[in-house]
FITOR-969085 format. One record per atom (N, C-alpha, C): residue in three letters; x negated, y, z negated. Coordinates in pm, whole numbers, padded with zeros to 5 digits, always signed. Layout:
<pts>
ALAXYZ...
</pts>
This chain:
<pts>
UNK-10875+10212-10759UNK-10855+10263-10625UNK-10838+10414-10634UNK-10893+10483-10535UNK-10878+10628-10531UNK-10855+10673-10390UNK-10791+10786-10377UNK-10774+10848-10247UNK-10889+10945-10228UNK-10945+10949-10110UNK-11056+11038-10082UNK-11007+11181-10076UNK-11092+11270-10118UNK-11069+11412-10091UNK-11183+11459-10003UNK-11167+11570-09941UNK-11269+11617-09849UNK-11393+11669-09920UNK-11392+11680-10051UNK-11507+11733-10122UNK-11580+11630-10205UNK-11535+11506-10207UNK-11596+11404-10290UNK-11708+11331-10219UNK-11804+11285-10300UNK-11907+11195-10252UNK-11864+11054-10285UNK-11897+10962-10201UNK-11876+10821-10231UNK-12006+10767-10289UNK-12000+10654-10357UNK-12122+10589-10403UNK-12120+10446-10354UNK-12236+10396-10317UNK-12243+10257-10273UNK-12262+10166-10393UNK-12276+10035-10368UNK-12287+09939-10477UNK-12406+09967-10569UNK-12509+10027-10516UNK-12628+10056-10596UNK-12618+10190-10667UNK-12506+10258-10652UNK-12484+10384-10720UNK-12539+10505-10647UNK-12592+10486-10527UNK-12645+10597-10450UNK-12531+10676-10387UNK-12537+10808-10397UNK-12432+10893-10342UNK-12456+10916-10192UNK-12348+10924-10117UNK-12356+10956-09976UNK-12224+11020-09935UNK-12226+11098-09828UNK-12102+11156-09777UNK-12031+11050-09696UNK-11910+11018-09737UNK-11831+10916-09668UNK-11785+10972-09533UNK-11772+10885-09432UNK-11723+10932-09303UNK-11582+10986-09312UNK-11516+10961-09422UNK-11380+11009-09440UNK-11374+11156-09478UNK-11488+11218-09503UNK-11490+11358-09545UNK-11425+11451-09442UNK-11441+11419-09315UNK-11387+11505-09210UNK-11241+11474-09178UNK-11187+11368-09236UNK-11049+11328-09208UNK-10951+11425-09274UNK-10839+11452-09209UNK-10737+11543-09262UNK-10641+11467-09354UNK-10682+11450-09479UNK-10604+11374-09575UNK-10470+11441-09606UNK-10467+11574-09606UNK-10341+11644-09631UNK-10238+11613-09522UNK-10282+11608-09398UNK-10190+11577-09288UNK-10137+11434-09300UNK-10224+11342-09340UNK-10180+11203-09358UNK-10076+11194-09470UNK-10103+11259-09584UNK-10006+11257-09694UNK-09873+11319-09652UNK-09882+11428-09576UNK-09760+11493-09526UNK-09682+11398-09434UNK-09754+11309-09364UNK-09694+11212-09274UNK-09645+11087-09347UNK-09678+11075-09478UNK-09624+10967-09558UNK-09718+10851-09588UNK-09848+10867-09561UNK-09944+10760-09584UNK-10077+10820-09624UNK-10167+10735-09671UNK-10300+10779-09715UNK-10406+10679-09672UNK-10529+10726-09664UNK-10645+10637-09655UNK-10696+10621-09797UNK-10708+10498-09843UNK-10747+10471-09981UNK-10881+10400-09988UNK-10963+10446-10081UNK-11090+10381-10111UNK-11062+10268-10207UNK-11083+10146-10163UNK-11058+10028-10245UNK-11187+09960-10287UNK-11293+10037-10296UNK-11421+09983-10339UNK-11503+09934-10222UNK-11572+09821-10244UNK-11662+09768-10144UNK-11634+09621-10118UNK-11654+09580-09994UNK-11646+09440-09958UNK-11772+09369-10008UNK-11771+09238-10004UNK-11887+09160-10049UNK-12015+09194-09974UNK-12000+09234-09848UNK-12120+09266-09770UNK-12169+09408-09793UNK-12107+09481-09886UNK-12150+09616-09920UNK-12083+09725-09839UNK-12003+09688-09740UNK-11933+09789-09661UNK-11813+09843-09740UNK-11780+09965-09713UNK-11669+10030-09782UNK-11537+09968-09740UNK-11451+09943-09839UNK-11318+09886-09814UNK-11219+10002-09813UNK-11170+10037-09693UNK-11077+10149-09675UNK-10949+10095-09615UNK-10836+10131-09675UNK-10705+10084-09630UNK-10612+10201-09597UNK-10516+10174-09509UNK-10402+10264-09489UNK-10292+10213-09580UNK-10239+10302-09663UNK-10132+10266-09755UNK-10022+10371-09750UNK-09902+10330-09786UNK-09793+10427-09794UNK-09826+10525-09906UNK-09782+10649-09891UNK-09804+10751-09993UNK-09692+10740-10095UNK-09728+10699-10216UNK-09628+10669-10319UNK-09575+10790-10394UNK-09647+10900-10395UNK-09608+11012-10481UNK-09593+11144-10405UNK-09508+11147-10304UNK-09491+11274-10232UNK-09417+11375-10319UNK-09450+11500-10299UNK-09379+11606-10371UNK-09243+11625-10307UNK-09143+11634-10390UNK-09010+11666-10342UNK-08935+11553-10275UNK-08956+11429-10318UNK-08876+11324-10260UNK-08935+11185-10272UNK-08862+11094-10216UNK-08902+10954-10218UNK-09009+10928-10113UNK-09086+10821-10128UNK-09185+10786-10027UNK-09118+10766-09890UNK-09188+10803-09785UNK-09135+10788-09649UNK-09127+10642-09608UNK-09221+10561-09655UNK-09228+10420-09617UNK-09207+10333-09740UNK-09131+10225-09723UNK-09104+10133-09834UNK-09222+10040-09859UNK-09299+10010-09756UNK-09412+09916-09767UNK-09529+09968-09685UNK-09648+09921-09720UNK-09767+09957-09643UNK-09752+09914-09497UNK-09690+09799-09473UNK-09673+09750-09335UNK-09595+09849-09250UNK-09499+09917-09309UNK-09422+10017-09235UNK-09510+10138-09201UNK-09597+10175-09294UNK-09691+10284-09266UNK-09787+10243-09156UNK-09834+10117-09159UNK-09922+10068-09053UNK-09854+10080-08917UNK-09730+10034-08908UNK-09657+10038-08780UNK-09644+10181-08730UNK-09617+10273-08820UNK-09606+10414-08784UNK-09739+10468-08731UNK-09848+10439-08803UNK-09980+10487-08762UNK-10016+10430-08624UNK-09991+10302-08602UNK-10020+10240-08473UNK-09937+10305-08363UNK-09809+10325-08386UNK-09722+10385-08285UNK-09768+10525-08248UNK-09804+10603-08349UNK-09850+10741-08323UNK-09986+10741-08253UNK-10073+10646-08290UNK-10203+10636-08223UNK-10183+10601-08075UNK-10093+10509-08047UNK-10065+10471-07907UNK-10009+10589-07829UNK-09941+10680-07899UNK-09885+10800-07834UNK-09991+10909-07817UNK-10112+10884-07870UNK-10222+10978-07849UNK-10256+11069-07965UNK-10197+11049-08081UNK-10226+11135-08196UNK-10368+11111-08247UNK-10450+11216-08246UNK-10588+11204-08290UNK-10598+11168-08439UNK-10509+11220-08522UNK-10510+11187-08665UNK-10494+11037-08685UNK-10400+10979-08615UNK-10369+10837-08630UNK-10477+10748-08567UNK-10531+10792-08455UNK-10643+10720-08392UNK-10763+10720-08487UNK-10793+10835-08544UNK-10906+10844-08636UNK-10884+10756-08758UNK-10764+10751-08811UNK-10735+10667-08927UNK-10764+10521-08897UNK-10723+10475-08780UNK-10747+10336-08742UNK-10896+10308-08723UNK-10970+10408-08682UNK-11115+10391-08667UNK-11186+10388-08801UNK-11128+10449-08903UNK-11193+10461-09034UNK-11166+10344-09128UNK-11058+10269-09104UNK-11030+10156-09193UNK-11136+10048-09170UNK-11156+09965-09271UNK-11258+09861-09255UNK-11207+09750-09164UNK-11297+09663-09127UNK-11268+09559-09028UNK-11153+09469-09070UNK-11149+09427-09195UNK-11042+09337-09242UNK-10906+09405-09236UNK-10901+09530-09277UNK-10775+09605-09272UNK-10730+09619-09127UNK-10822+09651-09038UNK-10789+09667-08897UNK-10734+09537-08839UNK-10796+09424-08874UNK-10747+09295-08826UNK-10606+09265-08878UNK-10579+09297-09003UNK-10445+09277-09059UNK-10342+09366-08989UNK-10378+09490-08964UNK-10288+09583-08895UNK-10259+09532-08754UNK-10362+09489-08684UNK-10344+09441-08547UNK-10269+09308-08542UNK-10282+09225-08644UNK-10208+09099-08648UNK-10059+09125-08651UNK-10016+09231-08717UNK-09874+09263-08727UNK-09822+09354-08616UNK-09912+09436-08559UNK-09867+09538-08466UNK-09929+09531-08327UNK-10014+09432-08304UNK-10085+09424-08176UNK-10208+09514-08179UNK-10290+09500-08078UNK-10412+09580-08073UNK-10378+09726-08044UNK-10464+09810-08092UNK-10440+09955-08081UNK-10529+10017-07976
</pts>
C-alpha cells in the first residue's frame, strides 16, 4: 500500500502508466487533517482500490484518529458541512470503500 503524491504516476494491472485522478487532490491538507487517501492496488475488475485511512505517522504527535472508521466519520461530517477537500475525497474513493463508509455514516 502506498499514499499518493501529487507527482507520481499510477500503473494499471497491465503495467501501463497513467496520471491518477488523485494527482490534483491536496494530500498535504488531508494529512494535516489526520487522514490520507491510500492506494491499495486494484480491484478484481481492474479499477483502482482507493481508501480513506487514518494518518498513522503525523509529525509532532499521536494520530488524530484511533481507527479508520473515526476518520471516515470526520470526513463525512466535514463533507456534509460543505468542505470541498472532504467532498472530493469521498468522490475519489472506490465504490466498495464508499459503500462501507455510507453503511456506517449514512449517505453523503
